[in-house]
N, CA, C and O atoms as a MOPAC input file, in Angstrom:
PM7 MOZYME 1SCF
protein

 N     -1.04600 1     2.74500 1   -17.29200 1
 C     -0.27800 1     3.53200 1   -16.34400 1
 C      0.73200 1     2.61600 1   -15.64100 1
 O      0.38900 1     1.50900 1   -15.22700 1
 N      1.96800 1     3.08400 1   -15.51300 1
 C      2.95300 1     2.25000 1   -14.83000 1
 C      2.76400 1     2.34100 1   -13.31300 1
 O      2.04100 1     3.20600 1   -12.81800 1
 N      3.42200 1     1.43800 1   -12.58800 1
 C      3.20700 1     1.31600 1   -11.14600 1
 C      3.65600 1     2.56700 1   -10.38800 1
 O      2.98600 1     2.98900 1    -9.44500 1
 N      4.76500 1     3.15300 1   -10.78300 1
 C      5.26200 1     4.35300 1   -10.10600 1
 C      4.26900 1     5.50500 1   -10.23500 1
 O      4.00000 1     6.20800 1    -9.26100 1
 N      3.73000 1     5.69600 1   -11.42200 1
 C      2.73800 1     6.75900 1   -11.63900 1
 C      1.46600 1     6.48600 1   -10.84500 1
 O      0.85000 1     7.41500 1   -10.32300 1
 N      1.07200 1     5.23200 1   -10.75000 1
 C     -0.12900 1     4.88300 1    -9.99200 1
 C      0.07800 1     5.14000 1    -8.49800 1
 O     -0.81700 1     5.66400 1    -7.83500 1
 N      1.23400 1     4.78200 1    -7.96800 1
 C      1.53900 1     5.06600 1    -6.55300 1
 C      1.40200 1     6.56500 1    -6.30300 1
 O      0.74200 1     6.98500 1    -5.35300 1
 N      2.02000 1     7.35700 1    -7.14700 1
 C      1.98500 1     8.81200 1    -6.99900 1
 C      0.54800 1     9.34200 1    -7.07200 1
 O      0.16400 1    10.21700 1    -6.29500 1
 N     -0.23200 1     8.81400 1    -7.99600 1
 C     -1.61400 1     9.27300 1    -8.16700 1
 C     -2.46100 1     8.96800 1    -6.92400 1
 O     -3.23900 1     9.81100 1    -6.47800 1
 N     -2.30700 1     7.77700 1    -6.37700 1
 C     -3.06300 1     7.39100 1    -5.17600 1
 C     -2.65100 1     8.26500 1    -3.99400 1
 O     -3.50800 1     8.77700 1    -3.27400 1
 N     -1.34600 1     8.43800 1    -3.78900 1
 C     -0.87600 1     9.26200 1    -2.67400 1
 C     -1.35500 1    10.70100 1    -2.80400 1
 O     -1.76100 1    11.30800 1    -1.81300 1
 N     -1.31500 1    11.24700 1    -3.99200 1
 C     -1.79200 1    12.62000 1    -4.21600 1
 C     -3.29400 1    12.73200 1    -3.98300 1
 O     -3.76200 1    13.71200 1    -3.40400 1
 N     -4.04200 1    11.74400 1    -4.42400 1
 C     -5.50500 1    11.77100 1    -4.28700 1
 C     -5.92800 1    11.82300 1    -2.81700 1
 O     -6.85900 1    12.54900 1    -2.46700 1
 N     -5.25800 1    11.06800 1    -1.96600 1
 C     -5.63500 1    10.98000 1    -0.55000 1
 C     -4.77900 1    11.85500 1     0.37000 1
 O     -4.85200 1    11.72400 1     1.59200 1
 N     -3.97900 1    12.73200 1    -0.20200 1
 C     -3.02900 1    13.52800 1     0.57900 1
 C     -3.66800 1    14.31000 1     1.72400 1
 O     -3.09500 1    14.35900 1     2.81300 1
 N     -4.80000 1    14.90400 1     1.52400 1
 C     -5.43500 1    15.74400 1     2.54800 1
 C     -6.68600 1    15.10100 1     3.14100 1
 O     -7.47500 1    15.78100 1     3.79800 1
 N     -6.87600 1    13.81900 1     2.92000 1
 C     -8.08600 1    13.15000 1     3.40500 1
 C     -8.09800 1    13.13300 1     4.93600 1
 O     -7.08100 1    12.80700 1     5.54700 1
 N     -9.23000 1    13.47900 1     5.57100 1
 C     -9.25500 1    13.57400 1     7.03600 1
 C     -9.21800 1    12.23100 1     7.77400 1
 O     -8.92600 1    12.20200 1     8.96900 1
 N     -9.50900 1    11.10900 1     7.08000 1
 C     -9.56600 1     9.81500 1     7.76600 1
 C     -8.60500 1     8.78200 1     7.20000 1
 O     -8.59700 1     7.63500 1     7.64600 1
 N     -7.79800 1     9.17300 1     6.22700 1
 C     -6.86300 1     8.23400 1     5.59200 1
 C     -5.46600 1     8.84700 1     5.59100 1
 O     -5.26900 1     9.97000 1     5.12500 1
 N     -4.50100 1     8.09500 1     6.11800 1
 C     -3.10900 1     8.52800 1     6.13300 1
 C     -2.29400 1     7.46400 1     5.40600 1
 O     -2.22300 1     6.32100 1     5.85800 1
 N     -1.68000 1     7.83000 1     4.28700 1
 C     -0.93000 1     6.88900 1     3.45500 1
 C      0.51300 1     7.34600 1     3.30200 1
 O      0.80700 1     8.54000 1     3.35000 1
 N      1.41500 1     6.37800 1     3.11500 1
 C      2.79900 1     6.68800 1     2.80700 1
 C      3.38400 1     5.61300 1     1.90600 1
 O      2.95800 1     4.45800 1     1.91900 1
 N      4.36600 1     6.02700 1     1.12600 1
 C      5.09700 1     5.11300 1     0.24400 1
 C      5.98500 1     4.24800 1     1.10700 1
 O      6.70600 1     4.75100 1     1.96900 1
 N      5.93500 1     2.94800 1     0.87900 1
 C      6.71800 1     2.01600 1     1.69100 1
 C      7.77300 1     1.36700 1     0.79900 1
 O      7.50700 1     0.36300 1     0.13700 1
 N      8.96300 1     1.94500 1     0.78700 1
 C     10.02800 1     1.39900 1    -0.04400 1
 C     10.60600 1     0.12400 1     0.57200 1
 O     10.67000 1    -0.02600 1     1.79200 1
 N     11.01700 1    -0.77000 1    -0.29000 1
 C     11.70100 1    -1.98100 1     0.13800 1
 C     12.91600 1    -2.18900 1    -0.76000 1
 O     12.96000 1    -1.68800 1    -1.88400 1
 N     13.89000 1    -2.92300 1    -0.26400 1
 C     15.03700 1    -3.21400 1    -1.10200 1
 C     16.32700 1    -3.23500 1    -0.31800 1
 O     16.35900 1    -3.61200 1     0.85300 1
 N     17.41900 1    -2.81300 1    -1.00200 1
 C     18.73800 1    -2.84600 1    -0.41900 1
 C     19.52900 1    -1.65000 1    -0.92800 1
 O     19.43700 1    -1.27600 1    -2.09700 1
 N     20.30100 1    -1.06100 1    -0.03500 1
 C     21.20200 1     0.02700 1    -0.40800 1
 C     22.56200 1    -0.26300 1     0.22800 1
 O     22.65400 1    -0.97800 1     1.22500 1
 N     23.58900 1     0.29100 1    -0.35100 1
 C     24.93200 1     0.14300 1     0.21000 1
 C     25.27200 1     1.43800 1     0.93100 1
 O     25.27000 1     2.51500 1     0.33400 1
 N     25.56400 1     1.32000 1     2.21800 1
 C     25.92900 1     2.48000 1     3.02600 1
 C     27.26400 1     2.19900 1     3.69700 1
 O     27.41600 1     1.21400 1     4.42100 1
 N     28.22200 1     3.06800 1     3.45100 1
 C     29.56500 1     2.90400 1     4.01100 1
 C     30.14200 1     1.54100 1     3.63800 1
 O     30.83100 1     0.90200 1     4.43300 1
 N     29.84600 1     1.11200 1     2.41000 1
 C     30.38700 1    -0.14400 1     1.90700 1
 C     29.68400 1    -1.40200 1     2.39600 1
 O     30.13400 1    -2.51000 1     2.10200 1
 N     28.59600 1    -1.25300 1     3.13100 1
 C     27.88500 1    -2.41900 1     3.67200 1
 C     26.44200 1    -2.41600 1     3.18000 1
 O     25.81500 1    -1.35900 1     3.10400 1
 N     25.91300 1    -3.59200 1     2.84500 1
 C     24.51300 1    -3.64000 1     2.40500 1
 C     23.55100 1    -3.41600 1     3.57900 1
 O     23.74000 1    -3.95200 1     4.67100 1
 N     22.51900 1    -2.61300 1     3.32300 1
 C     21.47600 1    -2.35800 1     4.30800 1
 C     20.14700 1    -2.72500 1     3.65600 1
 O     19.77700 1    -2.15800 1     2.62700 1
 N     19.44000 1    -3.66300 1     4.25000 1
 C     18.15800 1    -4.11100 1     3.72100 1
 C     17.04000 1    -3.39400 1     4.46800 1
 O     17.13900 1    -3.17500 1     5.67500 1
 N     15.98000 1    -3.02900 1     3.75700 1
 C     14.86100 1    -2.34600 1     4.39400 1
 C     13.55000 1    -2.85100 1     3.81600 1
 O     13.47000 1    -3.25500 1     2.65600 1
 N     12.52400 1    -2.81700 1     4.65800 1
 C     11.22000 1    -3.33600 1     4.25400 1
 C     11.16400 1    -4.84500 1     4.39900 1
 O     12.13600 1    -5.49100 1     4.79000 1
 N     10.00500 1    -5.38600 1     4.07500 1
 C      9.76800 1    -6.82600 1     4.13200 1
 C      9.59900 1    -7.38500 1     2.72500 1
 O      9.08100 1    -6.68400 1     1.85500 1
 N     10.01500 1    -8.61300 1     2.47500 1
 C      9.77700 1    -9.20100 1     1.16200 1
 C      8.27500 1    -9.23800 1     0.86800 1
 O      7.49200 1    -9.74300 1     1.67300 1
 N      7.88400 1    -8.70900 1    -0.27000 1
 C      6.48100 1    -8.73300 1    -0.68400 1
 C      5.62300 1    -7.63000 1    -0.11700 1
 O      4.42500 1    -7.56800 1    -0.39300 1
 N      6.21900 1    -6.75800 1     0.67300 1
 C      5.46500 1    -5.66600 1     1.29200 1
 C      4.80200 1    -4.80300 1     0.23000 1
 O      5.37100 1    -4.58600 1    -0.84000 1
 N      3.60700 1    -4.31300 1     0.51800 1
 C      2.85900 1    -3.49000 1    -0.42900 1
 C      3.56200 1    -2.15900 1    -0.68100 1
 O      4.35500 1    -1.69900 1     0.14100 1
 N      3.26200 1    -1.54800 1    -1.82400 1
 C      3.87200 1    -0.27500 1    -2.21900 1
 C      3.46500 1     0.87400 1    -1.29400 1
 O      4.25800 1     1.77400 1    -1.01800 1
 N      2.22400 1     0.83000 1    -0.82400 1
 C      1.67700 1     1.89800 1     0.01400 1
 C      1.15800 1     1.27200 1     1.30900 1
 O      0.46700 1     0.25400 1     1.28800 1
 N      1.50100 1     1.89500 1     2.42300 1
 C      0.97100 1     1.50100 1     3.72500 1
 C      0.15400 1     2.66300 1     4.26100 1
 O      0.32000 1     3.80200 1     3.82500 1
 N     -0.73000 1     2.37300 1     5.21000 1
 C     -1.50300 1     3.45500 1     5.77600 1
 C     -2.43500 1     3.00900 1     6.87700 1
 O     -2.44800 1     1.85200 1     7.29700 1
 N     -3.22000 1     3.98200 1     7.33200 1
 C     -4.23200 1     3.76700 1     8.34800 1
 C     -5.50800 1     4.43600 1     7.86500 1
 O     -5.47900 1     5.54900 1     7.33900 1
 N     -6.63300 1     3.74200 1     8.04800 1
 C     -7.93400 1     4.25700 1     7.61500 1
 C     -8.89900 1     4.22400 1     8.79200 1
 O     -9.22200 1     3.15400 1     9.30800 1
 N     -9.34700 1     5.37000 1     9.20500 1
 C    -10.42400 1     5.45100 1    10.18900 1
 C    -11.70400 1     5.48000 1     9.37000 1
 O    -12.00800 1     6.47000 1     8.70400 1
 N    -12.44500 1     4.39100 1     9.42500 1
 C    -13.57200 1     4.18000 1     8.52700 1
 C    -14.63000 1     5.27500 1     8.66400 1
 O    -15.19800 1     5.70000 1     7.65800 1
 N    -14.90600 1     5.73800 1     9.87800 1
 C    -15.83400 1     6.86300 1    10.02300 1
 C    -15.36600 1     7.74200 1    11.17000 1
 O    -14.78200 1     7.25800 1    12.14000 1
 N    -15.62600 1     9.03100 1    11.05200 1
 C    -15.24000 1     9.96200 1    12.11400 1
 C    -15.95800 1     9.59800 1    13.39500 1
 O    -17.14200 1     9.26000 1    13.37700 1
 N    -15.25900 1     9.66600 1    14.48500 1
 C    -15.85100 1     9.35000 1    15.77100 1
 C    -15.88600 1     7.86700 1    16.07800 1
 O    -16.29600 1     7.47100 1    17.16900 1
 N    -15.46100 1     7.03700 1    15.13200 1
 C    -15.45900 1     5.59600 1    15.38700 1
 C    -14.19600 1     5.21700 1    16.14200 1
 O    -13.39000 1     6.07900 1    16.49000 1
 N    -14.02900 1     3.94800 1    16.39000 1
 C    -12.87900 1     3.43000 1    17.10600 1
 C    -11.58300 1     3.66200 1    16.35200 1
 O    -11.50300 1     4.52900 1    15.48100 1
 N    -10.57200 1     2.88100 1    16.69300 1
 C     -9.25800 1     3.05800 1    16.06600 1
 C     -9.29400 1     2.75600 1    14.57200 1
 O    -10.19400 1     2.07700 1    14.07800 1
 N     -8.30100 1     3.27000 1    13.87500 1
 C     -8.20300 1     3.01600 1    12.44900 1
 C     -7.76100 1     1.59500 1    12.16100 1
 O     -7.30300 1     0.87500 1    13.04800 1
 N     -7.90700 1     1.20700 1    10.90100 1
 C     -7.45900 1    -0.12000 1    10.45600 1
 C     -6.22900 1     0.02300 1     9.58100 1
 O     -6.09300 1     0.97900 1     8.81800 1
 N     -5.34100 1    -0.94200 1     9.70700 1
 C     -4.16000 1    -0.96800 1     8.84600 1
 C     -4.60500 1    -1.15600 1     7.41000 1
 O     -5.57000 1    -1.86900 1     7.13300 1
 N     -3.89500 1    -0.51200 1     6.50100 1
 C     -4.26500 1    -0.49200 1     5.09500 1
 C     -3.00900 1    -0.67000 1     4.25000 1
 O     -1.99800 1    -0.00900 1     4.48600 1
 N     -3.07600 1    -1.56200 1     3.26800 1
 C     -1.95600 1    -1.80500 1     2.37100 1
 C     -2.46400 1    -1.80000 1     0.93300 1
 O     -3.49100 1    -2.40700 1     0.62700 1
 N     -1.73600 1    -1.10900 1     0.05200 1
 C     -2.11700 1    -1.02400 1    -1.35400 1
 C     -0.93300 1    -1.46200 1    -2.20300 1
 O      0.13800 1    -0.85700 1    -2.15400 1
 N     -1.13300 1    -2.51400 1    -2.97700 1
 C     -0.12400 1    -2.99500 1    -3.92500 1
 C     -0.52100 1    -2.48700 1    -5.30400 1
 O     -1.61700 1    -2.77400 1    -5.78400 1
 N      0.36700 1    -1.73600 1    -5.93800 1
 C      0.08800 1    -1.15700 1    -7.24900 1
 C      0.70000 1    -2.02500 1    -8.34100 1
 O      1.86400 1    -2.42000 1    -8.27000 1
 N     -0.11200 1    -2.30900 1    -9.34600 1
 C      0.33800 1    -3.12100 1   -10.47500 1
 C     -0.14700 1    -2.49500 1   -11.77600 1
 O     -1.20900 1    -1.87400 1   -11.82000 1
 N      0.63200 1    -2.66300 1   -12.82100 1
 C      0.18100 1    -2.26700 1   -14.15400 1
 C     -0.93200 1    -3.22400 1   -14.57900 1
 O     -1.20300 1    -4.20900 1   -13.89200 1
 N     -1.56200 1    -2.94000 1   -15.68700 1
 C     -2.67400 1    -3.79200 1   -16.13800 1
 C     -2.26200 1    -5.24400 1   -16.32100 1
 O     -3.07200 1    -6.14800 1   -16.11200 1
 N     -1.01300 1    -5.48000 1   -16.70900 1
 C     -0.55500 1    -6.86100 1   -16.92800 1
 C      0.32000 1    -7.39400 1   -15.80400 1
 O      0.74200 1    -8.55000 1   -15.84500 1
 N      0.59600 1    -6.57400 1   -14.80600 1
 C      1.46500 1    -6.99200 1   -13.71300 1
 C      0.81400 1    -8.05300 1   -12.84000 1
 O     -0.40500 1    -8.06600 1   -12.67000 1
 N      1.63100 1    -8.94100 1   -12.28700 1
 C      1.12300 1    -9.99000 1   -11.39900 1
 C      1.87700 1    -9.93300 1   -10.07000 1
 O      3.02400 1    -9.49100 1   -10.01100 1
 N      1.22600 1   -10.37900 1    -9.02700 1
 C      1.84900 1   -10.42100 1    -7.71000 1
 C      2.86600 1   -11.55600 1    -7.64900 1
 O      2.64300 1   -12.64000 1    -8.18800 1
 N      3.98100 1   -11.28600 1    -6.98600 1
 C      4.98500 1   -12.32300 1    -6.76400 1
 C      4.51700 1   -13.23000 1    -5.62600 1
 O      3.54500 1   -12.92400 1    -4.93500 1
 N      5.20900 1   -14.33100 1    -5.44400 1
 C      4.88600 1   -15.24700 1    -4.34800 1
 C      5.02900 1   -14.53200 1    -3.00500 1
 O      4.20900 1   -14.73800 1    -2.11000 1
 N      6.05900 1   -13.69200 1    -2.85000 1
 C      6.23500 1   -12.93300 1    -1.60400 1
 C      5.07500 1   -11.96700 1    -1.38800 1
 O      4.61100 1   -11.80100 1    -0.26000 1
 N      4.60500 1   -11.33200 1    -2.45400 1
 C      3.48100 1   -10.40100 1    -2.33000 1
 C      2.19600 1   -11.12500 1    -1.94300 1
 O      1.40700 1   -10.61100 1    -1.15000 1
 N      1.98500 1   -12.29900 1    -2.49100 1
 C      0.80300 1   -13.08900 1    -2.12700 1
 C      0.86600 1   -13.53000 1    -0.66300 1
 O     -0.15500 1   -13.53100 1     0.02500 1
 N      2.04300 1   -13.90000 1    -0.18600 1
 C      2.20300 1   -14.27200 1     1.22800 1
 C      1.95900 1   -13.06900 1     2.13600 1
 O      1.31400 1   -13.19400 1     3.17700 1
 N      2.47800 1   -11.90100 1     1.74000 1
 C      2.25800 1   -10.68900 1     2.52900 1
 C      0.76100 1   -10.37900 1     2.60900 1
 O      0.24200 1   -10.10300 1     3.69000 1
 N      0.07400 1   -10.42200 1     1.47700 1
 C     -1.37100 1   -10.17300 1     1.44900 1
 C     -2.11200 1   -11.13100 1     2.38600 1
 O     -2.95300 1   -10.70300 1     3.17700 1
 N     -1.80000 1   -12.41700 1     2.29800 1
 C     -2.47200 1   -13.41500 1     3.14000 1
 C     -2.20600 1   -13.14500 1     4.62000 1
 O     -3.11200 1   -13.27200 1     5.44400 1
 N     -0.98700 1   -12.77800 1     4.95700 1
 C     -0.63000 1   -12.53900 1     6.36100 1
 C     -1.37400 1   -11.34400 1     6.94400 1
 O     -1.90500 1   -11.42800 1     8.05200 1
 N     -1.41900 1   -10.23100 1     6.21100 1
 C     -2.04300 1    -9.03000 1     6.77400 1
 C     -3.57100 1    -9.11300 1     6.77200 1
 O     -4.21400 1    -8.60500 1     7.69100 1
 N     -4.15800 1    -9.74100 1     5.76100 1
 C     -5.61800 1    -9.85200 1     5.74100 1
 C     -6.10500 1   -10.84100 1     6.79800 1
 O     -7.18700 1   -10.66500 1     7.35700 1
 N     -5.32800 1   -11.86100 1     7.07000 1
 C     -5.68600 1   -12.82200 1     8.12000 1
 C     -5.77700 1   -12.12800 1     9.47000 1
 O     -6.54300 1   -12.55000 1    10.33600 1
 N     -5.00200 1   -11.06900 1     9.65400 1
 C     -4.99200 1   -10.32400 1    10.91200 1
 C     -5.94000 1    -9.11900 1    10.90000 1
 O     -5.95000 1    -8.33100 1    11.84500 1
 N     -6.72600 1    -8.97800 1     9.84500 1
 C     -7.75300 1    -7.94100 1     9.81700 1
 C     -7.41100 1    -6.66700 1     9.07500 1
 O     -8.21000 1    -5.73100 1     9.07100 1
 N     -6.24900 1    -6.60100 1     8.44700 1
 C     -5.89200 1    -5.40900 1     7.67600 1
 C     -6.65000 1    -5.40300 1     6.34000 1
 O     -7.13700 1    -6.43300 1     5.87600 1
 N     -6.73000 1    -4.23400 1     5.75200 1
 C     -7.33100 1    -4.07700 1     4.43200 1
 C     -6.19800 1    -4.10300 1     3.41300 1
 O     -5.20000 1    -3.40000 1     3.57000 1
 N     -6.35300 1    -4.90800 1     2.37800 1
 C     -5.33500 1    -5.02800 1     1.32700 1
 C     -6.03200 1    -4.78700 1    -0.00500 1
 O     -7.04400 1    -5.41900 1    -0.30800 1
 N     -5.48800 1    -3.87400 1    -0.79500 1
 C     -6.07100 1    -3.55300 1    -2.09600 1
 C     -5.01900 1    -3.80300 1    -3.16600 1
 O     -3.90900 1    -3.27600 1    -3.09100 1
 N     -5.36700 1    -4.60200 1    -4.15200 1
 C     -4.53900 1    -4.75900 1    -5.34800 1
 C     -5.06600 1    -3.74200 1    -6.35100 1
 O     -6.16000 1    -3.90400 1    -6.89000 1
 N     -4.28700 1    -2.69800 1    -6.59800 1
 C     -4.74800 1    -1.57300 1    -7.41600 1
 C     -4.07400 1    -1.55700 1    -8.78000 1
 O     -2.84900 1    -1.58400 1    -8.89400 1
 N     -4.89800 1    -1.51200 1    -9.79100 1
 C     -4.41400 1    -1.31400 1   -11.15900 1
 C     -4.82300 1     0.07000 1   -11.67300 1
 O     -4.41900 1     0.49600 1   -12.75400 1
 N     -5.63600 1     0.75600 1   -10.86600 1
 C     -6.09000 1     2.10800 1   -11.18700 1
 C     -6.51400 1     2.78900 1    -9.89600 1
 O     -6.71000 1     2.12600 1    -8.87800 1
 N     -6.65700 1     4.10400 1    -9.93100 1
 C     -7.16600 1     4.83700 1    -8.77500 1
 C     -8.56900 1     4.36900 1    -8.43700 1
 O     -8.94400 1     4.33200 1    -7.26500 1
 N     -9.34900 1     4.01200 1    -9.44500 1
 C    -10.72300 1     3.54400 1    -9.21800 1
 C    -10.76300 1     2.28600 1    -8.35100 1
 O    -11.70200 1     2.11100 1    -7.57400 1
 N     -9.77600 1     1.41600 1    -8.46300 1
 C     -9.72000 1     0.22800 1    -7.61600 1
 C     -9.63800 1     0.60400 1    -6.13900 1
 O    -10.17000 1    -0.10400 1    -5.28500 1
 N     -8.98400 1     1.70200 1    -5.84500 1
 C     -8.81800 1     2.16000 1    -4.46600 1
 C    -10.07200 1     2.91800 1    -4.01300 1
 O    -10.57100 1     2.68200 1    -2.91300 1
 N    -10.57700 1     3.81300 1    -4.84100 1
 C    -11.74700 1     4.59300 1    -4.44500 1
 C    -12.98100 1     3.71800 1    -4.29100 1
 O    -13.89700 1     4.07500 1    -3.55000 1
 N    -13.02300 1     2.58900 1    -4.97000 1
 C    -14.13900 1     1.64700 1    -4.80200 1
 C    -14.17900 1     1.13600 1    -3.37100 1
 O    -15.26200 1     0.92700 1    -2.82400 1
 N    -13.03300 1     0.93300 1    -2.76100 1
 C    -12.96100 1     0.42000 1    -1.38000 1
 C    -13.02600 1     1.56500 1    -0.37300 1
 O    -13.79200 1     1.50000 1     0.58800 1
 N    -12.22800 1     2.61000 1    -0.58500 1
 C    -12.07700 1     3.67300 1     0.40400 1
 C    -12.99300 1     4.86700 1     0.19100 1
 O    -13.18000 1     5.67100 1     1.10400 1
 N    -13.55800 1     4.99500 1    -0.98400 1
 C    -14.32600 1     6.19200 1    -1.32200 1
 C    -13.39200 1     7.32300 1    -1.67800 1
 O    -12.17700 1     7.14800 1    -1.75700 1
 N    -13.98100 1     8.49500 1    -1.89200 1
 C    -13.17400 1     9.66600 1    -2.24100 1
 C    -12.80700 1    10.36500 1    -0.97900 1
 O    -12.12300 1    11.38800 1    -1.01600 1

């Protein structure tokens, strides 16, 4: 499965989940009115979100999901992003399938 299809599958799977809120986090550059506009952070994960681990518990935790094909590898920027967010307590999942995500988050 390619990365775009995997992103879509994960977002669709958790779309109505009562404790997980996910969104596609685009990064890159676009030209607007003849000027370049940069958005996102270098190495930022494909999906960002918040996960309230159990109902009635405290605040949710930041959640990041990087989607890769079976042979895809993380770039140096992606590895730095992962290290930065996990050091601060966020959950980071390197997903090659929906099962990689459901193993951590459940259904």
